[in-house]
C-alpha positions as CSV (number, residue, x, y, z in Angstrom):
1,M,0.0,0.0,0.0
2,I,1.3,3.5,-0.8
3,N,2.0,5.8,2.1
4,L,0.9,9.2,0.9
5,S,3.2,11.0,3.3
6,Q,6.3,9.0,2.3
7,D,5.9,7.6,-1.2
8,I,5.2,10.5,-3.4
9,H,8.2,12.2,-4.9
10,P,9.2,14.3,-7.9
11,L,10.6,12.4,-10.9
12,T,13.8,14.6,-10.6
13,A,14.4,13.3,-7.1
14,F,14.0,9.7,-8.3
15,K,16.5,10.4,-11.1
16,R,19.1,11.8,-8.6
17,S,18.8,9.0,-6.1
18,T,17.5,6.0,-8.1
19,S,19.5,3.4,-6.1
20,D,18.2,4.8,-2.8
21,F,14.6,4.6,-4.1
22,V,15.2,1.0,-5.3
23,N,16.6,-0.1,-2.0
24,R,13.7,1.5,-0.1
25,M,11.1,-0.1,-2.4
26,K,12.7,-3.5,-1.9
27,R,12.8,-3.1,1.8
28,T,9.3,-1.7,2.3
29,R,7.6,-3.5,-0.6
30,R,5.8,-0.2,-1.3
31,A,5.5,1.5,-4.6
32,V,6.6,5.1,-5.2
33,V,4.4,7.7,-7.0
34,L,6.5,10.0,-9.2
35,T,5.3,13.4,-10.0
36,V,6.0,15.8,-12.9
37,N,5.0,19.4,-12.4
38,G,3.2,18.4,-9.2
39,K,1.0,15.8,-10.8
40,A,1.2,12.0,-10.4
41,E,2.6,10.6,-13.6
42,L,4.3,7.2,-12.8
43,I,4.1,4.4,-10.3
44,V,7.4,2.5,-9.7
45,Q,7.7,-0.7,-7.7
46,D,9.9,-3.7,-7.3
47,A,9.3,-6.7,-9.5
48,K,8.4,-9.1,-6.6
49,S,5.6,-6.8,-5.4
50,Y,4.4,-6.3,-8.9
51,Q,4.3,-10.1,-9.5
52,Q,2.3,-10.5,-6.3
53,I,-0.3,-8.0,-7.6
54,L,-0.5,-9.9,-10.9
55,D,-1.0,-13.2,-9.1
56,R,-3.8,-11.7,-6.9
57,L,-5.5,-10.3,-10.0
58,E,-5.3,-13.6,-11.7
59,R,-6.9,-15.4,-8.7
60,F,-9.6,-12.7,-8.5
61,E,-10.4,-13.1,-12.2
62,A,-10.7,-16.8,-11.7
63,V,-13.0,-16.5,-8.7
64,E,-15.2,-14.0,-10.7
65,A,-15.4,-16.4,-13.6
66,I,-16.4,-19.2,-11.3
67,R,-19.1,-17.0,-9.7
68,A,-20.4,-16.1,-13.1
69,G,-20.6,-19.7,-14.1
70,I,-22.4,-20.6,-10.9
71,A,-24.9,-17.8,-11.5
72,A,-25.4,-18.9,-15.1
73,A,-26.1,-22.5,-13.9
74,E,-28.5,-21.2,-11.2
75,E,-30.4,-19.2,-13.8
76,G,-30.6,-22.1,-16.2
77,R,-28.3,-20.5,-18.8
78,V,-26.4,-23.7,-19.4
79,K,-26.5,-26.6,-21.8
80,P,-24.9,-30.1,-21.8
81,A,-21.2,-30.1,-22.9
82,R,-21.8,-32.5,-25.8
83,R,-24.5,-30.2,-27.3
84,A,-22.4,-27.1,-26.8
85,L,-19.4,-28.7,-28.5
86,A,-21.5,-30.0,-31.4
87,E,-23.0,-26.5,-31.9
88,L,-19.5,-25.0,-31.8
89,Q,-18.2,-27.6,-34.4
90,D,-21.2,-26.7,-36.7
91,E,-20.5,-23.0,-36.2
92,L,-16.8,-23.4,-37.1
93,G,-17.4,-25.9,-39.9
94,I,-15.5,-28.7,-38.1
95,S,-16.5,-32.2,-39.0
96,R,-17.5,-34.5,-36.3
């Protein structure tokens, strides 16, 4: 999580002290917001923390897809797999 009082810095400060910023990000696992002319322009973070975010997003998307499938089944918006595959083969012109 970004700490608004500690993790927002001008891009010029990042350029001057890149190694210090990198070491701090690795130690704290917090991203840094870089500003240009006082406006947030970039978010920089260490690769391990970024990968953790990607992993969490992937799990979240999987859970949402499962929930959507359960809701579809509960609403009766499903069909037997053999029928669905046969319809798909017909639609794509694939012989059975």
